C-alpha atoms as an extended CHARMM CRD file, in Angstrom:
* protein
*
        82  EXT
         1         1  UNK       CA             -1.2230000000       20.1850000000      -12.7700000000  PROA      1               0.0000000000
         2         2  UNK       CA             -3.2310000000       17.5260000000      -14.9480000000  PROA      2               0.0000000000
         3         3  UNK       CA             -7.7690000000       17.2750000000      -13.7800000000  PROA      3               0.0000000000
         4         4  UNK       CA             -6.8890000000       13.8400000000      -13.6950000000  PROA      4               0.0000000000
         5         5  UNK       CA             -4.4140000000       14.1020000000      -11.0540000000  PROA      5               0.0000000000
         6         6  UNK       CA             -5.4160000000       12.7640000000       -7.8390000000  PROA      6               0.0000000000
         7         7  UNK       CA             -5.0740000000       14.1610000000       -4.2300000000  PROA      7               0.0000000000
         8         8  UNK       CA             -5.9380000000       13.6570000000       -0.5840000000  PROA      8               0.0000000000
         9         9  UNK       CA             -4.7440000000       16.2390000000        1.8070000000  PROA      9               0.0000000000
        10        10  UNK       CA             -5.0240000000       16.2130000000        5.1670000000  PROA      10              0.0000000000
        11        11  UNK       CA             -5.1340000000       19.0570000000        7.1640000000  PROA      11              0.0000000000
        12        12  UNK       CA             -6.5040000000       18.5660000000       11.4600000000  PROA      12              0.0000000000
        13        13  UNK       CA             -6.1290000000       14.9230000000       12.1250000000  PROA      13              0.0000000000
        14        14  UNK       CA             -3.8980000000       13.7360000000       15.0400000000  PROA      14              0.0000000000
        15        15  UNK       CA             -1.2340000000       10.6970000000       13.7570000000  PROA      15              0.0000000000
        16        16  UNK       CA             -3.7980000000        8.1660000000       15.6030000000  PROA      16              0.0000000000
        17        17  UNK       CA             -6.4850000000        9.5400000000       12.7640000000  PROA      17              0.0000000000
        18        18  UNK       CA             -3.9020000000        9.1370000000       10.2520000000  PROA      18              0.0000000000
        19        19  UNK       CA             -2.3660000000        5.9340000000       10.8280000000  PROA      19              0.0000000000
        20        20  UNK       CA             -6.3530000000        5.2510000000       10.7930000000  PROA      20              0.0000000000
        21        21  UNK       CA             -7.2850000000        7.5080000000        7.7150000000  PROA      21              0.0000000000
        22        22  UNK       CA             -4.5510000000        6.5420000000        4.6870000000  PROA      22              0.0000000000
        23        23  UNK       CA             -5.6370000000        2.3960000000        4.9340000000  PROA      23              0.0000000000
        24        24  UNK       CA             -9.0520000000        3.2380000000        4.6240000000  PROA      24              0.0000000000
        25        25  UNK       CA             -9.4140000000        5.5900000000        2.3290000000  PROA      25              0.0000000000
        26        26  UNK       CA             -6.9170000000        2.7900000000       -0.2020000000  PROA      26              0.0000000000
        27        27  UNK       CA             -9.2150000000       -0.0510000000        0.0680000000  PROA      27              0.0000000000
        28        28  UNK       CA            -12.0210000000        2.3520000000       -0.9260000000  PROA      28              0.0000000000
        29        29  UNK       CA            -10.5620000000        4.1730000000       -4.1750000000  PROA      29              0.0000000000
        30        30  UNK       CA             -9.5780000000        1.9920000000       -7.3980000000  PROA      30              0.0000000000
        31        31  UNK       CA             -5.7630000000        2.2730000000       -8.0090000000  PROA      31              0.0000000000
        32        32  UNK       CA             -4.6010000000        3.6830000000       -4.7420000000  PROA      32              0.0000000000
        33        33  UNK       CA             -0.8930000000        4.5020000000       -5.6110000000  PROA      33              0.0000000000
        34        34  UNK       CA             -2.2960000000        7.1450000000       -7.7600000000  PROA      34              0.0000000000
        35        35  UNK       CA             -3.4510000000        8.6740000000       -5.5380000000  PROA      35              0.0000000000
        36        36  UNK       CA             -0.8720000000       11.5560000000       -3.4810000000  PROA      36              0.0000000000
        37        37  UNK       CA             -1.2490000000       12.0300000000       -0.1470000000  PROA      37              0.0000000000
        38        38  UNK       CA             -0.4070000000       15.0720000000        1.6240000000  PROA      38              0.0000000000
        39        39  UNK       CA             -1.2900000000       17.4320000000        4.7690000000  PROA      39              0.0000000000
        40        40  UNK       CA             -0.7470000000       20.9150000000        5.4000000000  PROA      40              0.0000000000
        41        41  UNK       CA              2.1760000000       22.0690000000        6.8730000000  PROA      41              0.0000000000
        42        42  UNK       CA              2.8330000000       25.8360000000        7.3110000000  PROA      42              0.0000000000
        43        43  UNK       CA              4.1290000000       26.8200000000        5.0400000000  PROA      43              0.0000000000
        44        44  UNK       CA              2.1960000000       24.8470000000        2.3950000000  PROA      44              0.0000000000
        45        45  UNK       CA             -0.8390000000       26.5360000000        4.0190000000  PROA      45              0.0000000000
        46        46  UNK       CA              0.6660000000       29.8360000000        2.4460000000  PROA      46              0.0000000000
        47        47  UNK       CA              0.7000000000       28.4330000000       -1.0890000000  PROA      47              0.0000000000
        48        48  UNK       CA             -2.4930000000       28.7440000000       -3.5440000000  PROA      48              0.0000000000
        49        49  UNK       CA             -4.5900000000       25.6300000000       -3.5990000000  PROA      49              0.0000000000
        50        50  UNK       CA             -3.0820000000       24.6790000000       -7.5470000000  PROA      50              0.0000000000
        51        51  UNK       CA              0.6100000000       25.7800000000       -5.6830000000  PROA      51              0.0000000000
        52        52  UNK       CA             -0.0480000000       23.3310000000       -3.8350000000  PROA      52              0.0000000000
        53        53  UNK       CA             -1.7210000000       20.2410000000       -5.7330000000  PROA      53              0.0000000000
        54        54  UNK       CA              1.4040000000       20.8360000000       -8.6460000000  PROA      54              0.0000000000
        55        55  UNK       CA              3.7250000000       20.1870000000       -5.7960000000  PROA      55              0.0000000000
        56        56  UNK       CA              2.6660000000       18.1000000000       -4.4130000000  PROA      56              0.0000000000
        57        57  UNK       CA              1.6380000000       15.2550000000       -7.6340000000  PROA      57              0.0000000000
        58        58  UNK       CA              5.2180000000       15.9640000000       -8.6810000000  PROA      58              0.0000000000
        59        59  UNK       CA              6.4920000000       14.8940000000       -5.8850000000  PROA      59              0.0000000000
        60        60  UNK       CA              4.0590000000       12.1000000000       -5.5780000000  PROA      60              0.0000000000
        61        61  UNK       CA              5.2150000000       11.2090000000       -8.9190000000  PROA      61              0.0000000000
        62        62  UNK       CA              9.3710000000       11.6980000000       -9.2810000000  PROA      62              0.0000000000
        63        63  UNK       CA              8.3740000000        9.0050000000       -5.9490000000  PROA      63              0.0000000000
        64        64  UNK       CA              6.5770000000        6.7610000000       -7.5790000000  PROA      64              0.0000000000
        65        65  UNK       CA              9.3520000000        6.5660000000      -10.7300000000  PROA      65              0.0000000000
        66        66  UNK       CA             12.3880000000        6.9400000000       -8.3940000000  PROA      66              0.0000000000
        67        67  UNK       CA             10.6960000000        3.3290000000       -6.6070000000  PROA      67              0.0000000000
        68        68  UNK       CA              9.8120000000        1.6420000000       -9.4760000000  PROA      68              0.0000000000
        69        69  UNK       CA             13.0070000000        2.1760000000      -10.9630000000  PROA      69              0.0000000000
        70        70  UNK       CA             14.8480000000        0.5650000000       -8.0380000000  PROA      70              0.0000000000
        71        71  UNK       CA             14.8850000000        3.2830000000       -5.5320000000  PROA      71              0.0000000000
        72        72  UNK       CA             14.5390000000        2.0500000000       -2.0130000000  PROA      72              0.0000000000
        73        73  UNK       CA             11.0910000000        3.8830000000       -0.2010000000  PROA      73              0.0000000000
        74        74  UNK       CA             12.9490000000        5.6830000000        2.2810000000  PROA      74              0.0000000000
        75        75  UNK       CA             14.7560000000        7.8000000000       -0.2000000000  PROA      75              0.0000000000
        76        76  UNK       CA             14.3300000000       11.5300000000       -1.3460000000  PROA      76              0.0000000000
        77        77  UNK       CA             15.1090000000       14.4110000000       -1.7410000000  PROA      77              0.0000000000
        78        78  UNK       CA             13.4050000000       16.9200000000        0.2270000000  PROA      78              0.0000000000
        79        79  UNK       CA             10.6880000000       19.1980000000       -1.0780000000  PROA      79              0.0000000000
        80        80  UNK       CA              9.7340000000       23.1060000000       -1.3400000000  PROA      80              0.0000000000
        81        81  UNK       CA              6.5620000000       22.4380000000        1.9200000000  PROA      81              0.0000000000
        82        82  UNK       CA              9.5360000000       20.8940000000        3.5180000000  PROA      82              0.0000000000
């Protein structure tokens, strides 16, 4: 986990609220594509904060690299957070 990794963790929001929050956050931050977004799950609520940050940022980097290399955005492998 690098200090410059950025992560927004959402907990307790409805689907509609999340759909409004994500674009709003992306509008006000510098380089929004560098930010990993995650929601809590029954599984990741049991993790330490460090474990959660590590898992989510690694998955974000993998998906970003796949997208940049021409992979389809919808293609992904299941993560440990699922």
